[in-house]
N, C-alpha and C positions, 0 to 999 in steps of 0.2 A: 504494500500500500504506500502511495506517495505521502509525503509529509503533510501537504495541504489537506488532503482528504482525511488523514488520520486525526488531525486536530479539529477539522470541521465536524467530524463525527463524535468527538469526545469532549468538546469544549465545555459543556455544562459540568463535567466531572472535575474540572480544574478550578471551579469557583471555590474560594475559601477566604475567610477573614483573617485567619492566623495560620501558622505552620501546620501542615497536614501530611504532605508527601514526605517520604524519607529524606529527599534532598532539601526540603524546607528546613530540616533540622541539621543535616550533615554538610550541606553545600552552601546554601544561600546566606546564612549568617556570616560565614567567612568572606563571601564575596562583598557583602555590605561593609565589613571591616576594612577590606582592601580599598573600598571607595573612600574611606576616611570621612573627614568633615565635609559634607556636601552643602553646607549653608551658602546660599546665594549662587550655586552653580547651575549652569545649563547642561542638560544631560540628554544624550541620544541613546535610547534603549532599543537595540537591534534584536529582533526575535522576542518581542515584549510579551507575547501570549495574551492572557486576559488581564495583564497589568499589575500583577501582584508585586513585582519588584519595583515598578515605577511608583506605586502607591507607598511602598515602604520608604523609598528614598525621598519622595515629596514630604512624607511625614517627618523626615529627618532634616528638613529645611531647604531642600533644593528649590531653586527659583523657577526653573522652567524645564519640563521634560516632554520630549516627543518619543512615543513608542511606535515601532514599525513591526508589522507581522504579516506573514503570507496568508494566514487563516482568517477568512471573513467572519467566521463564527466567533473566534477568539477576540477579534477586534470589536465585534458587536457586544460581546460580554463585557469587555473592558469599558466600552462607552456607556453601557447600562449602569455599571458600577460607578463610573464617573458622574453620571446624572444623579444617582442616588446620594452620593457624597461628593460634591464638587470639590476637586483639588486643583483644577487648572491644568490637567494633563491632556495633551493632544495625542490622539491615537490615529495612525495612518495605516490603511490596508494596502500593502504592497509587498511583493516578493523582495526580500532584502537585496537580492542580486540585481534588481531593477531600480532600486531606490538610489537617486542621484545625490541627495543630501545637499548641504550647504557648506562650502569649504571653510575651514577654520572657524566654525560657528559654535563649538561645544567645548566645555571644560572637561567633560567626561563622556566617554562612549562605553556603554555597557552591553555585554552579550552573554546572557546566562543560559547555558545549555542550548545554544543555537548551533555552534560550530560543529557539534557532533552529527548534525543532519546534513552536512555539506561534504562534497568531495574535496580532496586536497586542493584541486585547482580552484574550486569555488570558495573555499576557506581563504585562499590567498586574496581573492577579489574582495571579500568582506573585510579582511585586514587592511587592504588598501583603502577601502571606504572609510574605515575607522580612522586611519592615519590622516586622510584628506579632511575629515570632518572635525578633527581636533584643532584647537588653538595651540600654538607653541606652549609647551609646559603642561598641556592637558594629558590625561591618562586614559588608556584603554584597559578595561578590566573585563575578563571573560572567564568562563568556567566550562569544563568538559568532563565527561566520565573519565576516570583514570584508565589509560590504555592497557594497563596490566590487569585491571579488575576482572574482565571476563575469563582470563586465563588462570586466575587464582580462585575465584569463587566457583562453587559447585552448582550454580543454577537454582538455588532455593530462593524463596521469598526472603526479604521484601524487595529485592532488586536483582535483575539478571539480564544478560544478553545471550542469545543463542549464537555461538560462533561456529557451529556445525563443523567442528574439526579444524578450523583455520587456526594458524598460529599467529604469533605477534607480528611477524613479517609477512607471512603468506596471506593474512587477512587484511592487509593494508589496502585502503580505498574501496573495500567491499562493505555493503550495507548489511547490518545485522539487527534483527528485531529483538525487542526486549520488553520488560515490564517493570514498573516501579509501583510499590504499594504505599498506601496512605494509612496513617494511624487510625483513621475512622473505618478502615476495612475496604475502602475503595481501591481498585486496581486501575492503573493507567498504562496504556501502550506507549512505548518510547522506541527510539531507533538510534543507532550509532553507525556512522561510516568510520571505520577504524583508521586511526593515524598513530604513528609513533611519536614519542616525545620530541624527537628531532624534527618532525614535520612542523610542530608548533613554533619552534625556534626559527626554523628556516622560513616559515611564512611571515613571521614578524620582521625578519631581516629584509625579505623581499618587498615588504610593504613600505619600508623606509625607517622603521624604528631602529635606533642605534644604541640605546641604553640597555643595560642588563635588566630583564624583567624580574620582579618578585614572583616566586613560584611557591605555591602551597600544595601539599598533598593532604587530602582531607578524608576523614573517616569518622566512625563512631567515637564519641567522647565519653568520659565517665558519667557526665550528667545525663547523657542519653540513656545509658544503661540503668541509671537510677530511676529515670522517668518511666521506662517500659522495657525491661530486660527481654521479654518475650519477642517484642517487635524488633528491637535493634540487635539482639544477641546473634542471629544467624550471620550478620555482616560485621560483627565486632572484630577489630584488629585486621581489617581488610582495607586496602586503598580504594576508596569509592570514587573520588573526584580529584581533579586538579583545578586550581585557580591561578590566573596570571594577572599581573598588573605591570604595565609598561608605560613609560612617559615618552611623549613626543618632545624631542629636543627643540 
């Protein structure tokens, strides 16, 4: 199933007011920390989905946020929630690869679990878009599933990808279907086009970034195990996600 159809079909399951999916606990908080103090910042959220991250960052003091996503249903859900609680976020329905953006218009470009849906070639284009969109001194922050995760984890809930026998190198640039569970019992379909760690560094360099990125490897923390050991236990001590923050010189 292509990504647009996947999210159009499942948009309503992504609606939440607080953390619900596994990565809401194990991934997104670290991404928000990498964003740092966003007071007064302009932010471009690429692959914004139904606007969860945009709303979180606007609540942390961002001045202006534009979210872009390929799924019409996810954007509609984002707009519904914006109408319910107006925060001043603009949501744009567009494939990210077709979005032209505004050169040097943003202090921060965010991409939370978008790049895993892209081929290596398309990832490079999105990284170039991020670079063009940033003001000098601005930062690009993005997160992806950890490329080692599917080869370490045994395919149990609450998070898995089916690599169908592919290895770390042989699965490169192939799409793999997966599933992530929510603490409320909901299950969400996800996808990953596999990339190596080197692919992310190579893409950033080709996009024009010259500084060394901050890189975090993310997983279950002790507080997650205290919250719900049954839910988080099957992926405890496993690398789940990677998060990057890189500055435009």
